[in-house]
C-alpha positions, 0 to 999 in steps of 0.5 A: 364410743371411745376405747376404755383401755385407751383411756386407762392407759392415757386419761390425760389424751381425753382431758386435752380432747375435752378441753379442745372441744370446750367440753367438761373434762371432768368426765374423765374422772367419773369414767375411770371411777365407774370403770374401777367400780365395775371391775370390782363389782365384777370380781366380787360377783364372780368370787361369790359365785365361785364360792356358791358353787364350791358350797353347792358341791359340798352339800352331798359330801357333808354329814347330816349334822353339817348339811343344815349348816351348809344349806343355810350358807348356800342360801345366803350366798345365792342372795348375795351372788344375786345382789353382786350381780345386779350391782355389777349390771347397774354400774356397767349400765351407768358406764355405758350411759356415760361412755355414750355421750362422750365425743370422739377423741380429737385427732392431734393437730385439729384446731382448738376452739368453736365455730369461728376458730376454724383454720383456712388450709388453702384458697382455690381459685379467684372469685370472679369480678363481675361487669354487672350486678350479679343476681343471686341463685334464687332470682336466676333459678326463677328466670331459668325455670329451675327453682320454684320455692313459692309452690314448695312452700305452698305444698309442704311449708317453708324451706321446701322447693321444687327443682323444675326443668333444667333445675332438676336436669342440673341436680341429676347431672351433678350427682351422676357426675359425682357418681361417675367419679366415685365409681371410677375411684373404686367406690361401689355405688349404693342406694340405701334406705332413708329410713333407719332403726334407732340402734343405727341412728344412735350408733352413728352418733346423730342422736346426742347433741344433734338429736334436735336436727333429726326427723322421727317417725314415732309411730314406726320407731324409725329416723329420716337420715340427714345423710346416707352416712347413717345407713352406710355405717349401718350396712356392716353393723355386727359383722367382721369384715375381711381385712383384704377387702379394706378399704371398703368404699361406698358411694351412697345417693340418697335423699337427706332430711334435717329439721334445721332446728335453731336455724330460725332466720337463717338462710330463708331465701332460696335452697341454701338451708333447706329440709330436704335435699339430694346428695352423693356421699362417699363412706369408706371402712378401712384399718385405723392405722390408714384412716388419716391417709384415707381422710386426705384422699376423700378431701382430694376427691372433693376438691377434684369435683370442685375443680372440674366445676370451675368453682372458686373455693377454700378448704377449712380445717374445722375446729375441735368444738364444732366437729360434732359427736363422731368426728376426730377430724374434719375438713370442709370445702367452701365455694365462693357465693358472689352475691353473699361475698363469702364462702359457704360450705358445699362439702365436709369430710370426717375421720371418725376413727373407730368411734361408730364402729365401736357402737355398731360393732364392725370389725376386721381380723388383724394378722393374728386373726384377732377382731379389731374395731375398723375406722369409718370415714365420710365425705360429700361428693355432691348435693343440691346446695352446689346448685347455688355456687354453679348458678352464681358463679357462672351467670352472665348478664342476661340471666343465662348460665354457662354449664361448667364443661365437665358437666355438660355431658351430664346436663346435655346442654352448654348454656341454661337460657332464661324463659322468665325475663325479669 
């Protein structure tokens, strides 16, 4: 949720942000109108209530001749106060509802435009040139006895899968490697719940434009999370944090669930776009004026993981229209997928400034002891999808796959050997 006081001081900033996102900037005038109306209605309510109290006190002092008139006035004022309070509450509710639909202010410097208007910041490594026809990750996974989408579909439907044998070992090794790196950099490891209440899901901004992606359990009034960002953001909801303990860094390991609504026909082969996967997610609470620098640190830790796995990748600065509700700035790291001849997203890190903290009421005390809203950030450190890039980039002609050196202690072998010939 954006800051109303900041909006009053500089409404043009929100207008520019809305334009950059491709959103309706007329919402700015509507918010200002509602804000002014709410404050006027509240002032009228408080003025009438003060008058009501004054009249009430005068009843005992009035003469018998005056008392009847004063009591009549008190009755009229009581009705006026009730009506004024209801009007102030109505406008406040409309203001809150309108405000909740406004996305975060885009950080200065973020590219304008939509999904195709990202800016490539840097390309790292050179895509491998094969002296044989490379196999895609699913064919390799089947040869290795690592991926079984056929039985996944039999048991659960399309976009589900089993990771078997070395596939399970590869994922566990990858996630353990990511968690070890996070802990070495000062993160507290967390295994959070993957079912959350509506206010937590709403507070993180996932029930707006992205509501169609979320699995809901109506009978229990709970939601399955698509990222551990959600429970980690809710972890300190309603709390005032120790300013000296900031930044507070958490690394959440969880299963994640996404409906993939609107992706019919996209990436139906293999495990690139699935309904369930595992992920290690970095999440940080910090001072708002340190959020930009923390964002770059998260990106650097993501890049460190990709470098250690010897994957060619590029860093992209996501355009404003593709940011999502809560993010003010987002960087993705996309790894090269040889059989597709293009880069595919493996990591994403977002600076959500104080947007989520305002919705979830997460604060810290400044130097003067005054409560201030914290900033929140998140970033992917490893997910199931990384297996795609590892298998394809490190494959050999016979279908075996060389395990990146840094990952070998976590997987327990140097090479994954095929058990099913094709």
